[in-house]
C-alpha positions in Angstrom: 24.0 3.5 23.6 25.7 6.3 21.7 28.4 5.5 19.2 31.6 7.2 20.6 33.1 7.7 17.1 29.8 8.8 15.3 28.1 11.2 17.7 25.1 11.8 15.4 24.1 8.1 15.7 21.9 6.9 18.6 21.3 3.2 19.1 19.0 1.5 21.6 18.1 -2.2 21.8 15.3 -3.4 24.1 14.8 -7.1 23.7 13.8 -7.7 20.1 13.3 -4.1 19.3 16.1 -2.1 17.7 15.9 1.7 17.4 18.5 3.8 15.5 18.2 7.6 15.2 20.5 9.3 12.7 21.0 13.1 12.9 22.1 14.8 9.7 22.2 18.6 9.3 18.6 19.6 10.2 16.8 16.2 10.0 16.4 12.9 11.8 16.1 9.5 10.3 14.4 7.0 12.7 14.9 3.4 12.0 13.0 0.9 14.2 12.5 -2.8 13.9 8.9 -2.8 15.2 6.4 -0.9 13.1 4.0 -0.4 16.1 6.7 1.2 18.2 7.4 4.0 15.7 4.3 5.9 16.9 5.6 6.0 20.5 9.0 7.3 19.4 7.4 10.0 17.2 5.1 11.0 20.1 8.0 11.3 22.5 10.0 13.4 20.0 7.0 15.6 19.3 6.7 16.5 23.0 9.9 18.4 22.9 10.2 19.4 19.2 7.9 19.9 16.3 8.4 17.1 13.9 7.1 16.3 10.4 6.6 12.7 9.3 7.9 12.3 5.8 6.9 8.6 5.5 9.2 5.7 4.8 12.8 6.2 4.0 13.7 5.9 0.3 17.1 7.6 0.1 19.6 8.7 2.7 23.1 10.1 1.8 22.8 8.7 -1.7 21.9 5.2 -0.5 18.6 3.7 -1.6 16.5 1.9 1.0 13.9 -0.6 -0.2 11.3 -2.3 2.0 10.3 -5.8 1.0 7.9 -7.8 3.2 8.7 -5.7 6.2 12.5 -5.8 5.8 14.7 -2.9 4.7 17.4 -3.5 2.1 20.0 -0.9 1.1 21.5 -0.4 -2.3 24.1 1.9 -3.9 23.2 0.8 -7.4 22.0 4.3 -8.4 25.3 5.8 -7.2 27.4 3.2 -9.0 25.8 3.7 -12.4 26.8 7.4 -12.3 30.4 6.7 -11.4 
């Protein structure tokens, strides 16, 4: 399902698995709820485009993402202390 108001966001839900792909300038952020499925998504993308895996997401658009026990949490603390 594509979000009609935010075209650079692609969302797909298949049972318990949630996939979100964010397109920003010349990069993609892939967020997926099942770690084992990420390899399949990257292989599919690599068939049509050359991709580079930069590892786990830490910051995106000045929002910090933290993984704790397999769950992602977001924080704008860094942004707020500079305001």
